[in-house]
MIMIPA-743843 format. One record per atom (N, C-alpha, C, O): x, y, z; residue in one letter. Coordinates in steps of 0.1 Angstrom, whole numbers, plus 2048, in hexadecimal, padded with zeros to 3 digits. Last residue first. Layout:
XYZA;...
This chain:
EB85AF3CCT;EBE5B13D5T;EBE5BE3DDT;EC55BF3E7T;E9C59A3BDN;EA15A93C2N;EAC5A93CBN;EAA5A13D5N;E965803B6I;E9358D3ACI;E975993B3I;E945A43ADI;EA05613B8K;EA056E3BEK;EA35793B4K;EAC57A3ACK;E8A5463B6I;E945503AFI;E9455B3B6I;E8955F3BBI;E845273C4V;E815373C4V;E8D53D3BBV;E985383BBV;E7450B3CDA;E7C50F3C9A;E7851F3C7A;E6C5243C7A;E6E4E83E0R;E6A4F83DBR;E774FE3D7R;E824FA3DBR;E664CA3DFL;E6F4D23DBL;E664DE3D6L;E5C4DF3CFL;E634AC3F7K;E5A4B93EFK;E654C23EAK;E6F4C33F2K;E5C48A400A;E6A4963F9A;E5E4A03F4A;E5249D3F0A;E57471404S;E5047A40CS;E5748B409S;E55495410S;E624623EFR;E5245E3F3R;E504713F9R;E4B47A3F3R;E7D45B3EBA;E7B46C3E6A;E6A4683EBA;E654723E7A;E844453F2R;E8844F3FCR;E8045B3F9R;E7E463401R;E7E4353DAR;E754343E4R;E7A4403F0R;E714433F7R;E7A4413BAN;E824403C4N;E7A4433D3N;E7444D3D7N;E674403A9L;E6E4343AAL;E764363B4L;E7C42C3B8L;E5B4593A9V;E5144D3AEV;E5A43F3B2V;E574363BAV;E5B4763AAD;E6646D3A8D;E614603B0D;E6245E3BCD;E434843A8H;E4E48739EH;E5A47E39FH;E6347F396H;E324783BDT;E314793AET;E3C47E3A1T;E3C47C395T;E434783D2A;E3A46F3D3A;E344703C4A;E304653BFA;E534913D6G;E594843D0G;E4D47A3CBG;E4F4753C0G;E434B03C8S;E4249F3D2S;E4A4963CDS;E4A4943C1S;E464D13C6L;E484C53BFL;E4C4BA3C5L;E574B93C8L;E304E83D8P;E3D4E03D7P;E3B4D33CEP;E314CC3CEP;E215013C6K;E214F83CDK;E2C4EE3CEK;E334EB3C3K;E325123B4K;E295193BDK;E2550E3C7K;E265123D3K;E555153AFT;E4850B3B2T;E3E5123BDT;E405163C9T;E6152D3AEL;E5F5253A3L;E555193A4L;E4F51539AL;E5754E3BAE;E585403BEE;E5853A3B0E;E5153F3A7E;E6F5683BEK;E675603BBK;E625523BAK;E6B54A3B9K;E7857D3D8L;E7B5723D3L;E6D56F3CAL;E615723CEL;E765983E6R;E865923E1R;E855853DAR;E8F5803D5R;E635B33E1A;E635A33E4A;E715A03DEA;E755A53D4A;E5E5C93E3E;E675C83EAE;E6F5BB3EAE;E7A5B83EEE;E475CF3D4Y;E525D43CFY;E5D5CF3D5Y;E685CF3CEY;E375B33E8G;E385BE3DFG;E405BF3D6G;E425B63CFG;E3E59C3F7A;E415AA3FCA;E415B63F1A;E485C03F2A;E3F5823EFK;E345883EEK;E345973F7K;E2A59B3FDK;E545733F5S;E525773E3S;E4757D3E6S;E425803DBS;E5C56F40CE;E68577408E;E6057A3F9E;E665823F2E;E4455F417T;E4756F41BT;E51578414T;E50584414T;E4A54A409K;E3E551405K;E3E55F40DK;E38569409K;E6053F411F;E61545405F;E5554B405F;E565553FEF;E5B53B42DF;E6454642BF;E6454A41AF;E68555416F;E4452B42AR;E42534433R;E4C54042FR;E4954C42FR;E56513422K;E47518418K;E4552841FK;E46532417K;E6750C431V;E6C511425V;E5F51841FV;E60521416V;E55506447I;E60511448I;E6351643EI;E6252243DI;E474F343ER;E404FC444R;E49507446R;E43512446R;E5C4DA439D;E564E242BD;E4F4F2430D;E504FC429D;E624D8455E;E6C4DB44AE;E634E3440E;E644EF43EE;E494CA458L;E4F4D2463L;E594DD45CL;E584E945DL;E424B5447S;E384C3447S;E444CD452S;E444D944FS;E614A6439H;E534A6441H;E4D4B6440H;E524BF43BH;E764AD428F;E6F4A1424F;E6449E430F;E5E49442EF;E814C640FS;E7C4C041BS;E754B1418S;E714AB40ES;E954D63F8I;E904C63F8I;E8B4C5409I;E944C1410I;E994F43E6V;E984EF3F5V;E914E13F2V;E884E13EBV;EAA50A3D6A;EA34FD3D4A;EA24F83E4A;EAC4F83EBA;EB152B3C4L;EB25213CFL;EA45153D1L;E985173CEL;EBF53A3ADR;EB852F3B0R;EBB52B3BER;EC65283C2R;EC755B3A3G;ECA5513A5G;EBD5493ACG;EB354E3B0G;EBF57639FG;EBF56D394G;EC3560398G;EC255738FG;EDC5833ABE;ECF5873A7E;ECC57D39DE;ED457A394E;EEB56B3C3N;EEB5723B8N;EDB5773B2N;ED15703B4N;EE555F3E6L;EE255F3D7L;EE156C3CDL;ED95743CDL;EE9564400L;EF555E3F6L;EF255C3E9L;EFA5563E1L;ED456E409L;EE1577407L;EEB5703FEL;EF35763F6L;EC355440CL;EC0563404L;ECC56A401L;ECF56C3F5L;ED354A41EL;ED354240DL;ECF54F406L;ED55543FDL;ECE555438I;ED855842EI;ED9553423I;EE155741BI;EB0552437P;EB555C437P;EC456042EP;EC6568424P;EB453143CL;EAD539432L;EB154642FL;EB6546424L;EC052A456V;ECB52E447V;EC453243EV;ECB538435V;EB052C46DL;EBB53546BL;EC053645DL;EC4541458L;E9F515464E;E99524466E;EA1531465E;E9E53C461E;EB34FF463L;EA9508458L;EA4514457L;EA451D44EL;EB950447CQ;EC3506475Q;EBD507468Q;EC0511461Q;EA04FA489R;EA550648BR;EB1507485R;EB750F48DR;EA04DF47EL;E944EB47BL;E984F5480L;E924FF47BL;EB64D2488E;EB44D1479E;EA74DD477E;EA74E346CE;EC84C649AQ;EC04D549AQ;EC04D848FQ;EC84E048BQ;ECE4AC49DN;ED94B5496N;ED24C1495N;ED74C848DN;EBA4A54B5V;ECB4A34B7V;ED34AC4AAV;EDD4B24ACV;EA44AB4A9A;EA74B24B7A;EB84B04B5A;EC14B94B4A;EA249B493I;EA24AA492I;EA54B349DI;EA94BF49CI;EA24804A2R;EAB487494R;EAB494492R;EB649948ER;E8B4854B0L;E9C4804B4L;EA44864AEL;EAC48F4B2L;E7C48249BA;E7A48D4A3A;E864914ADA;E8A49C4B0A;E7E46C490Q;E80477487Q;E8247F492Q;E8D484493Q;E794584A1F;E8245949DF;E88467498F;E9346C49BF;E5D45C4A8T;E6845E4B0T;E764604B0T;E7E4674B7T;E50458490R;E50465491R;E5C46749FR;E634714A0R;E5843A48FT;E5B444485T;E5B453488T;E6545A485T;E4E4274A0A;E5842E4A5A;E5E43849AA;E6943D49DA;E3841C495P;E3342449EP;E3F42C4A3P;E3D4364A9P;E38417471H;E3E41347EH;E3C41D48AH;E3E428486H;E1C41745DT;E2741F461T;E2F41B46FT;E2741B478T;E0640A460K;E0E40A451K;E1E40F455K;E2940C44FK;E093FD482G;E03401477G;E0C403468G;E173FD466G;E083ED49DR;E113EC494R;E083F148AR;DFE3EA488R;E033F34C3Y;DFF3EA4B5Y;E093F14ABY;E103FA4AFY;E0A4034D9G;E053F44DBG;DFE3EB4CDG;DF83E04CDG;E1C4174DDY;E114164D4Y;E0640D4D9Y;DFB4114DBY;E2D40F4EFS;E2641A4F4S;E1841C4ECS;E0E4214F0S;E383FD4E1D;E313F54EAD;E294034F2D;E1F4014F9D;E4640B4CFE;E3E4014CBE;E363FF4D6E;E2A3FF4D3E;E594174E2V;E4F4214D8V;E414174D3V;E3641B4D3V;E684034E9I;E6240C4F4I;E584134EBI;E4D4134EFI;E743F74CFK;E6A3F34D7K;E613FA4E3K;E553F74E5K;E854114C8A;E7840D4C2A;E6C4024C7A;E604034C4A;E9840F4E0L;E8E4194E0L;E804154D4L;E744174D7L;EA23F34D5H;E9D3F84E3H;E934034E5H;E884014EBH;EAA3FD4B9L;EA23F44BFL;E9C3F14CDL;E913ED4CDL;EC140D4C4T;EB54124BDT;EA940A4BFT;E9F40E4C4T;ECA40F4E6S;ECC40B4D8S;EC240F4D2S;EB84144D8S;ECA417501S;ED641B4F6S;ED84154E7S;EE14174DES;EBC42451DI;EB841D510I;EC3420507I;EC542C504I;EBC41B540P;EBF423534P;EBB41E526P;EB7412526P;E9642553CR;EA442953BR;EAD41F545R;EA941B54FR;E7B42353FS;E8141753AS;E9341E537S;E9B41952FS;E6F438547S;E6D42E54ES;E7642554DS;E7A41F556S;E7344D52EV;E7944E538V;E79440546V;E8244054EV;E6243E51FI;E7044151AI;E78444527I;E8343F52AI;E4A43F525S;E51435523S;E61437525S;E6843052DS;E4745C523T;E4545752FT;E4E44452FT;E56440537T;E49463509A;E52466510A;E52460520A;E5C460528A;E32452502I;E3D44F4FCI;E48453505I;E4F44A50AI;E1E46150BK;E1D455511K;E2D44F50BK;E32447513K;E23479501K;E2547C50FK;E2646A516K;E2B467521K;E204754E3A;E294774E9A;E2D4764F9A;E384724FDA;E0D46A4D2K;E134634DDK;E1A4684E8K;E1B4634F4K;E1047A4BAP;E0347C4C1P;E044744D3P;DFE4784DDP;E2A48D4B0E;E244824B5E;E184814BFE;E174864CAE;E3549F4A2E;E2B4A149FE;E244944A7E;E194914A4E;E534A04A3G;E4F49349BG;E4049549CG;E3B48B497G;E5A4B74AFY;E604B24A3Y;E5E4A649CY;E644A3492Y;E474BE4C2Q;E4C4C64BBQ;E534C34AEQ;E534CB4A4Q;E444A44CEI;E374AD4C7I;E3C4B64BEI;E384B64B2I;E5E49C4D7L;E514914CFL;E4849A4C7L;E444974BCL;E664B14E6I;E6E4AE4D9I;E624A64CDI;E5F4A94C1I;E534B34FBK;E564BF4F2K;E584BA4E5K;E514BC4DBK;E5D499507T;E4E49C501T;E4D4A74F6T;E474A64EBT;E714A1510L;E73495505L;E634964FDL;E604954F1L;E6C4B451CD;E794B7515D;E764AD50BD;E784AF4FFD;E604A7535K;E5B4B252EK;E624B451EK;E5A4B8516K;E7249053EY;E6648F539Y;E5F49A52FY;E5A497524Y;E9549D535S;E8A49953BS;E7B496534S;E79497528S;EB148B529Y;EA6495527Y;E9949352FY;E93489530Y;EBD475529F;EBF47D534F;EB748A531F;EB9494539F;EBB45F516N;EBC45B524N;EBB46952AN;EB7467536N;EB346E4FEV;EAB463504V;EAB460510V;EA145F517V;EC847F4FCI;EBC4854FDI;EB2478503I;EA947A50CI;EE046B4F8H;EDF473504H;ED147A502H;ECE47C50DH;ED845E4E1E;EDA4554EEE;EDA45F4FBE;ED545C506E;EDB4744CEA;ECC46D4CFA;ECE4654E0A;EC64664EAA;EF54874D5T;EEF47B4D2T;EE04794D6T;EDB47D4E1T;F0A4A34D7L;EFB4A04DBL;EF74934D3L;EF64954C7L;F254A74CFK;F234A04D9K;F1649C4DAK;F144924E0K;F314AA4ACQ;F294AC4B5Q;F264A54C0Q;F234994BDQ;F3D49A497R;F444A14A1R;F404A84ACR;F484AC4B4R;F2D48B489I;F31485495I;F3948D49CI;F3D4884A7I;F1249847CD;F1F49C47BD;F24495487D;F2049A492D;EFB48947FM;EFE48A471M;F0C492471M;F12492466M;EF0474497R;EFB480495R;EFC481487R;F00476483R;EE745D4A0M;EDF467499M;EE4472495M;EDD47B490M;EE544A4B7D;EF14544B5D;EE745E4AED;EE14664B5D;EE14304C8L;ED74394C9L;EE44454C2L;EEC4484CBL;EF14144B7P;EF241D4C3P;EE84284BDP;EE64294B1P;ED93FA4AAA;EE84044AAA;EE740D4B5A;EDD40D4BCA;EC73E3498E;ECF3E44A5E;EDA3F04A3E;EE33EE49BE;EAD3F1480T;EBA3E6482T;EC13EC495T;EC03F649AT;E9840147DQ;E963F347BQ;EA33EC47BQ;EA33E1476Q;E9B41C483F;E9441248FF;E9340548AF;E8E3FC491F;EB842C47AS;EAE424476S;EA941E485S;EAF41C48FS;ECE43D485F;EC144247CF;EB543947AF;EAA43E478F;EE843048BG;EDC430493G;ECD43948FG;EC443B497G;EFD42C47ER;EF9439481R;EF143E48AR;EF1449490R;F0441147BS;F06419486S;F03425489S;F0542A494S;EF140B464A;EED40846FA;EF241047BA;EEB415484A;EEE41F447N;EFA419453N;EF441745FN;EF0420466N;ED742443CD;EDC417438D;EE5413443D;EE5407448D;ED843F445L;ECC436448L;ECF426445L;EC941D44CL;EF144B436H;EEC44D445H;EE1442448H;EE443B451H;EE944141DP;EF543D426P;EF243D431P;EF0432437P;ED5455417S;ED2445415S;EDF43E41ES;EDC435425S;ED247042AS;ED446841DS;ED345941ES;ED0453428S;EB6486432V;EC147C43AV;EC347142DV;EBA46C427V;EAF4A4425G;EAD496428G;EB648D42DG;EC248F428G;EAE4BB41CL;EAD4BD429L;EAD4AA430L;EAB4A643CL;EC44CB406D;EBB4BE407D;EBD4BB413D;EC84B8418D;EC74EA3F6I;EC74E3403I;EBE4DB405I;EB34DE406I;ED74FB3DAL;ED14EF3DFL;ED74ED3EFL;EE24EE3F4L;EDE5173C6I;EDC5113D7I;ED45083D5I;EC950A3D0I;EEC52B3ACM;EE451F3B3M;EE751D3C0M;EF25213C5M;EFB5403ADD;EF25413A4D;EE75343A7D;EDB5353A4D;F0A5513C9F;F065433C3F;EFC5483BBF;EF45513BFF;F255603DBK;F1A55F3D4K;F185563CBK;F215513C4K;F3556B3FBK;F3755F3F1K;F265613EAK;F1D5623F2K;F4257940DS;F3C57F405S;F3757A3FAS;F345813F0S;F4756B426E;F5256D41EE;F4F57540DE;F57577404E;F3056C434N;F39573439N;F47574432N;F5057A437N;F23554425N;F1D564425N;F2B56E42AN;F30576422N;F3454342DL;F3354441DL;F2F55541BL;F3455E414L;F2E53F44AD;F39542441D;F39546435D;F4154F433D;F12535443T;F1754544BT;F2154A448T;F22556445T;F11522434A;F0A52E431A;F11539436A;F15544431A;F1C512449A;F2451443EA;F1C51F433A;F2352442BA;F0A51045CG;F1B51545FG;F1E51C454G;F21527453G;EF5505452L;EF7510458L;F0051B45AL;F0052745AL;F004EA44AF;EFC4F6440F;EFA503446F;EFC50D440F;F1D4E1459D;F114DF457D;F0D4EC44FD;F134F644ED;F3D4D5449Q;F344DF450Q;F254DC451Q;F204D4449Q;F544D2432H;F4D4CA43FH;F494D2447H;F514D744FH;F554DF413R;F564E141ER;F4F4D942BR;F434DA42BR;F644E13F5I;F5D4D83FDI;F5F4D940BI;F694D5410I;F674ED3D4E;F684F03E0E;F5F4E53EFE;F534E53EFE;F734D63BBV;F6A4DE3BFV;F704E23CFV;F794DC3D4V;F8C4C93B3G;F844D13A9G;F7B4DB3B1G;F7B4E73AFG;F984B83BES;F984C53C5S;F944CF3BBS;F974DB3BBS;F7B49D3BEG;F8B4A13BEG;F8E4AF3C4G;F884B23CEG;F654903BEF;F6849D3B6F;F774A63B6F;F7C4B03B1F;F654793CCK;F5D4793BDK;F634893BAK;F6548B3ADK;F7647C3E2K;F774713D6K;F724753C9K;F784753BFK;F654923ECS;F734933E9S;F7748A3E1S;F7E48E3D8S;F4D4833F4L;F4E4903E7L;F5C4913E3L;F5F4913D7L;F5746F404E;F5046D3F7E;F4F4783EBE;F514763DFE;F5C48141BS;F68479413S;F64474408S;F6D4733FFS;F4548E420I;F5149241BI;F5D48F415I;F6549440DI;F38474427A;F3247F418A;F3D487416A;F3F48940AA;F44471442H;F44467436H;F42471428H;F4C473421H;F3E48944DE;F4C48744AE;F4B47B43EE;F5047C433E;F244A044AD;F2449344ED;F3548E448D;F3749243DD;F1D4B843FR;F224B744ER;F274A7455R;F2C4A4460R;F244C6420D;F204BD42BD;F244BD437D;F2F4C243AD;F284D6405V;F274D9413V;F1F4CC418V;F144C9413V;F384E63E7L;F304DA3EDL;F354DB3FFL;F3F4DD404L;F384FD3CDT;F394FA3DDT;F334F13E2T;F264F23E3T;F465063B1V;F3D4FB3B7V;F414FD3C5V;F4D4FD3C9V;F52511398N;F4D51C3A3N;F415113A9N;F355133A8N;F5E4FC388T;F67507392T;F5D51239BT;F6251A3A4T;F534E837CF;F514E838BF;F5A4F4390F;F5E4F539CF;F404E635ED;F4F4EA366D;F464EB377D;F3B4ED37BD;F294DE351G;F344DC34EG;F424DF353G;F4D4DC34EG;F0E4E235AM;F184EE35AM;F254ED354M;F2D4F7351M;F064C635AI;F014D1352I;F094DC351I;F0A4E1346I;F174BE36DE;F1B4B7360E;F134BF354E;F174BF348E;F124C9386I;F1E4CC37FI;F1F4CA371I;F264D136AI;EF74BF389I;EF94CB386I;F0A4D037DI;F0D4D7373I;EFD4A638DK;EF84A937FK;EFA4B737FK;F004BB375K;F0D4A53A2S;F1449E398S;F0E4A038CS;F1449E381S;EFC4AF3B7A;F0A4B83B1A;F0C4B23A2A;F0D4BA398A;EEE49A3BBH;EE94A93B4H;EF24AF3AFH;EF14B43A3H;EFE48A3C8G;EF84833BFG;EF34913B4G;EF54903A8G;F1548C3DEG;F154923D0G;F0C48F3C4G;F104903B9G;F0C47F3F5Y;F1847A3EBY;F1347E3DCY;F0F4783D3Y;F0849C402G;F07492406G;F124883FEG;F1E488401G;F064BB404A;F094B33F5A;F074A43F7A;F0349E3ECA;EF74D040DT;EF44C340FT;EFA4B8406T;EF34AE401T;EFC4EA400L;EFA4E940BL;EF84DE413L;EF64E041FL;F084F23E2D;F004E63E6D;F034E53F7D;F0E4E03FAD;F0D50B3CBL;F0D5073D8L;F044FB3DCL;EF84FD3DAL;F135143B1Y;F1050C3B5Y;F1550A3C1Y;F215083C3Y;F1B52D392S;F1E52A39DS;F155233A6S;F0B52A3A6S;F1E52D36EE;F16531379E;F1D52A387E;F25520385E;F2B52435AN;F3153135FN;F2653536AN;F2654036EN;F0B516349Q;F19516349Q;F1E527351Q;F18532350Q;EEF51135CN;EF8518351N;F06515351N;F0B51235CN;ED550036FP;EE250336DP;EE6507360P;EE1500357P;EB9500379A;EBB50436DA;EC850936AA;ECA514364A;EA94FC391L;EB8504394L;EBC507384L;EC3511383L;E954EB386V;E924FA390V;EA050138FV;EA150D38AV;EA04D9379K;E9A4DE372K;E964ED378K;E954F7372K;EAF4CC38CT;EB84CD384T;EAF4DB37BT;EB54E5378T;E994C239FV;EA34CD3A3V;EA84D0398V;EA54DC398V;E8C4B138DD;E864BD38FD;E934C8397D;E944D4395D;E9F49B38EE;E9F4A537EE;E944B1383E;E934BA37BE;EA24963A7L;EAD49B39EL;EA84A2393L;EAD4AD38FL;E9448A3BEL;E8E4943B5L;E9749C3ACL;E944A83A9L;EB047D3CEV;EA24833CEV;E9E48E3C4V;EA44993C3V;EC946C3C6P;EC647A3C6P;EBA47B3C5P;EB64793BAP;ED144C3D4V;ECB4523C7V;EC64623CCV;EC04633D6V;EEA43E3E0H;EE344A3E6H;EDC4503D7H;EE24583D0H;EF94273D6S;EF64293E3S;EEC4343E8S;EE64333F3S;F034313BEN;EF44293BCN;EF14253C7N;EE641F3C8N;F0D4513B7N;F0E4453BEN;F0043E3BFN;EF64443BFN;F0E460392H;F0745D3A1H;F0B4533A9H;F104493A3H;F2746A382H;F1F45D385H;F1845E391H;F1F45E39CH;F3748936FY;F3547F380Y;F29477381Y;F1F47D380Y;F4A48C358T;F3E48B35CT;F3B481368T;F3E47536AT;F654A6354K;F5E496357K;F51497359K;F4D4A235BK;F694B7333K;F624B7340K;F604A8348K;F5B49F341K;F684B931AG;F714B231DG;F724B332DG;F7C4B0333G;F504C030FN;F5D4CA30FN;F694C5315N;F744CC316N;F3D4AB30FG;F424AF301G;F524B8303G;F5C4B72FBG;F49498329L;F3F4A0325L;F474A3317L;F524A0313L;F50475331M;F5448332FM;F4A48C327M;F4348731EM;
């Protein structure tokens, strides 16, 4: 329990929150402030923020995954507002409701339970259906993309979302190997296209690209950032954790644009350079590629 009688929420051991101390530092929670976590997952970051705030009456937690929503409900009960939505849909609705927040966090990584649950199809290391949906209510799956998209569209996805140097060869192999129904089958096709194994599995970029395409991650990120600016109170802090260069590039560009507009600048960067999980969260293996950028709203 906290000194004021409020509950202390402990972290789920199956998912260690990435860059927790740095997120806490840049968001700088204070009592009586409001907090929005648009990718709350299993509540790791939220637990720490709420513990410092000492209250959860002004907390909104969002996630698109039904299992995460179930865990959040068990963990926080009815004390916080929980929304089962993707972050773009939630941000849009909250803005339409004229909601404002002092702290906003968006963690763009795939949670450990997603990766560890073979049936979700995110990993190329275990046998599973080619699913990759973060929200199982949606229709589009990785299996549909792999089996029905054209060679041209597959190549575009692999280049645009995976920065895959062998995109054309992999796309050709995928088309000629249809039907493809499992993760290991696809991983073997990609591995054979490479013809060798290095430190990084050859299927890494392909699986990343498909996951991004299935969940429209980059498009949602581009659309949500301007809305987050509207959701922030003056003096409010926004933190974004990205996990690959494509995401980080979008965040960096938006933050730079909004903080270098002279007297009309609406943001001030709290992190001139991104805080890297490789140096700031070395004990968490899932944080190795994480980058944290944060801003404060200085002008409405």
